[in-house]
N, C-alpha and C positions, 0 to 999 in steps of 0.2 A: 556423536551423530546418531540420530534416530534410525533404528534398523527397521526396514520394511520387509515383508515376506511375499507381497504380491504386487504386480504391475508397477514396479518402482524403478525409475531411472536413477542410476547412481553414477556420478561423474567424479572421478578422483581429481584432486586439486592440481596435480601435475600435468593434466592434459589440456589445460586452458592456455590459449595464446591470445592475450588481449592487446589489441592494437590501438585502442582509442578510449577516451573518457567523455568528459562533458562536451556536448555539441556547442557550437558558438551560439551567441545570443540571437534571438529572433526579433523581427519587426524593428530593425535598426538599433537594437540595444546591444552594444559591443562589449558587455561585461558579463561575468558569471560569478555566482556566489561560491565561495569556498570556506568551509568551516576550518578554522585554525585550532588544532588541538593544543598547540604549544602556547598560543596567546589567549585562548579562551574567548575568541571573538569571531565575528563573521568578517572575512576579508573580501573585498570586491576586486577581482583580478581580471586581466584580459585573457581571452582564449589562448593567446600565444604563450602565456605563462602556465596554463593548466595542462595543455597537451600539445601535441605536434601538428594538429590539424591546421590546414590553411584557413584563413578567414573566409567566411562565406560558404564553407563546406560543412557537411554533417557526416560524422563517422560513427560507426557502430562496432561493438565488440566482434572481432573475428575469432572464431572458435574452431580449434581442431579437436575432435572428440572421438572417443571410442566408448560406446554405451552398451550396457547389458540390460535387457528387459526380461523379467521373470513373470510368466503368466501361468498359473495353475501348475507350478512345478517345472515348466519347461523354459529353458533359458536360451536365448539367441543373442549373438553378439554381432554387431555391424560396425564397420569403420568407414569413414569418408576419406577418399584419396583423390589426388589429382596429379596430372603430369602426363608424360608421353607414354605410349604403350596402350594396351587394352584396358578398358574401364568397364565397370558394371553399373548401369543406371538403375536406381531404385527410386520409388516414390518417396517423397518427403514424409516423415512420420507425423501423425497427428499431434497437435499441441498437447502438452501434459495438462493435467488438472491443476497442478501447482508448480511454480518455478521458485526454487529456494536458492538464493545466491548470497554468498558471503565474500567480503572483501573490505579493504581499507578505505575505499572511497564510496560514499553513499550514491553519488551520481552514476558511477560505473555499475554498481549493483542493480540499480533500477533499470538501466539500459540493457544489461545482460538478461535480467528477468523478463523484460518485455520482448526481447528478441526470441526467447524460448516460447513465449505465448503466441507468437506470430506477428509481433510488432504492434506499435500503437495504432497503425492504420487498420488493424482488425477491429478496433473499438471506436475510433474517431474518424469519421468521414469528412471529406472536404466540405467546408461551410457549416460544420456542426457547431452547435452551442453546447459547451462543456461546463459542467459544474464539478468542482473538486472540493471535497469535504475533508479537511484535515482535523486533527484534534487540537483545539486551541482553548483549553479549559481556563487557563489564567496566565498572567504574564510572568514567565521565568525565562532566563537565557537557555539556549538549547542544551547545554551540558547537564542540565538537571532532569532531562528526559520527561518533562511534564507535558510538552507539546510535540507535535510532529516535527521531525528534523527539517529545517528550512532548505537544505540542499535536496532532500528527497522531493519536497514540494516544488521547488524551482525546476528540477529536472522533468517532472511530470508535466508542468505547464509548457515548458519548451518543446517537449516531445509532441504534445497535442498541437501546438502551433506549427511545428515542422511538417506535420501531415495534413495541414490545411484547415484546422479548426478556425471558425470565424471569430470566436471569442472563448476565453477560459475564465470563468468566474470562480473565485475562491470565497467560501463562506463558512461560518460557524456561529454558534450562539454561546459565547463564553459565560461563565458564571460571574466573572468580574467585568470591568470596563472592557468592551470589545477593542477599542482603539489602543488602550494600554496593553492588552493581552497580545494583540497582533504585533505591536511595535516591539515590546520587550522580548518576545520569543524569536524575533528575527523574521517572522513570517510575512509581515507587511513589506519589508525590504525584498524578501525572496520573491514575492508575488510581483512587485513593481519591476524588479530587474529582469524577470523572466518574460514580461510582457502580458501578465495576467491582470484581471480586474478584481479588486478586493471589494466585497460587499459587507457592510456592517448591518446586521439584521435588526429590524424593529417589528413592532406588532403588526404593521401593515403587510409584512411578508409571509404571514401565516394564514392559512385557510383551513377550516375544519374539513377533514377528509374521512370518508368512510373506510373502515377496515373490515371488509366482508368476512375474512377468515379469523377475525379476532375472537378470543375466548374471554379474556378479562377486560379488554377494551375494544369497542367496536367503532370508535371514531376518535380523532385527535387533531388538533391544529398542527399542520406540518408546513414546511417551507415550500411554497408553490413552485418556485424556480427550480428546486432540486428535482421535483417530480416531473416537471415538464422539459427538463434538459434532454437533448439528444443523447448525451452520454453523461452518466453520473459515476464519478470515481471516488471511492471511499478510501481515505488514507489515514488509518488509525496508527497510533503508536502503542507498543505493548507496555502495560502498566498494571500494577496491583490495584485493587479497589476494595475499600473497607466493607462495603455492603454487597457488591456483586462478585467479589473474588478477584476477577480480572476484568479489565476493560480492553477490548480488542475491536474487531470490526463490527460485530453485532451491536455492541453498546455504543459505538461511535455515532450511530444514527440518532442518539438522543440529542445531538447538536442541531438537528433540524426539527426538533419538537418544540412547540410553544406551550402555553398554559403553565400550570404548576407541574412541570415535568418531574420534579423530585418524587411525586407520588408513584412514579414508575418503580421505585425501589421496594414498594410493598407488593408482594407477589411478583417480584422482578422476573423470574424465569418465564412466566406466562406472558407478562406484559411486553417484555422486550422481544419475545418471539412473535407476538401479535404485530408489533411494528415491522418486524422483518418479513412478515407475510405480505405486507403492503409496499414496502420500499425495498427494491432489489437493485442495488448498484450494478452497472454493467461490468465494472472492473474494481477489484479490491487489491490494494497494495499496502501490506503491513510493514510499517517502519519499525524494524527491530535493530537498527544500528546501535542505538542506546535503548535500554529498557529500565523501567522503574520497578525494582524488585521488592521494595517495602514502602510503607507509608504513602501509598497511592490513594487517590489519583493526583494529588497536588504536589507531593514530594517537597523538596526544598533542602535536602541533604545529599551531597555528592556521594556519601558512603552508601546510599541506597541505589546507586546507579551501576548497572553492568553494561558491558559493550560486546554483545554478540556479533555486531557488524554484519547484520543479515537483513535481507528483504525477502518477503514472501508475497508472491503475486498469483492471483487466480480470479475466477469468476464467481465462486461460491463463498458467501460470507461464512458459512459453517465450516467448509473445508479449510479456509484460511485461519479461522479461529482454532480449529482442532490442531493444526500444526503449530500455530502461535502459542497455544497453551504449553506445548512441549518445550518451546524456547524459554518460557517463563518457569520451567521446572514442574509443571503440572501435567496431568493426563487429561485428555478431552473429557472423559467420563467424570472428572472431578468437578466440572462446571455444570450446575443444574440447568443453566440457560442453554447450554449446548445439548444436553440430554433432552430437554424439552423440544428444542428445534428439530433434533433428529427424529423424535417420536412423532412429529407432525409433518414429516416428509420434506423438510427444508434442506436436508443434506445428510451425508454420512459423517459420523465422528470416528469410525474405524478407519484409520489412515491407510491400512492395507488395501482398502477398496479403491484408492486413488492411484493415478499415475503421477509420480512426483519426480521432477527433475531437480537434482541438487548439484551445485557447482560453486567454484571459487574464481574470482577475478583478481 
């Protein structure tokens, strides 16, 4: 586990009491996706078989915690208690910059991370139009860690609808056939079962947009719907990349770029930072349940896949990528794109500058 020396929430694994997992389906859909490790396929199961929640109810992780916060060398410890007798009431702590959750079930990891950030209602208001941007590079089954985990995606869609989103649109611009990529990755099924709307992009979905803070590029065709959404949620998966080093949250925005976007890889650190000065998702959820450790970004060999079983959630692309790099076995300073982004004020890459909540479900 990464050691932090400032402003870091540390939560030992033995302190979590998790009482729930996947929420039931939304908008009349009575099933939920579950990835079967033993069968290597996506099973569609009823809420009654996934957890003990009653149909029609939504449950969230219930957590008993004792957390220590270190700020400038001073440590304070607080514990939450309930019951008869005297009690001390304290204000709820501010949400951490990052919520890092590990556990065997992707859906529970996402829900626990969002609980630490203040809930999905912090980001999605009633009636909101939400766009979710997974990584759907090409069509491979989920176990190859080429695309965002379908259970991570379906859980995010469900959570948005649970708090009153009017619609949740899932989109990406794969390098291969979009329909085949979404189908073979399980993401088309995940979207449909969760109640989301899948959009296959074409040239009409891109408009040239000015990038006022751009250095290497000052405009580019971008997906209009992503820019105009009430809430944009970026859901990358952690992978290696032959030209960029790693592909995480910042690079995942290439999926809303049109034109000959491959040109981004020339002077990549400057250009991807330019894009990130213009497109700033409201929420970033890094899927590191499976990661592709070699031969990315397309993969194709199960020997290249590792399973940290982790999700990292936050509001800063740079912060999420800085932590994500450590999951991939890198340091944030090893990525020129992160160094460039930090130098231009998009975020810190020194993880000790952040408040980080770490836990296990």
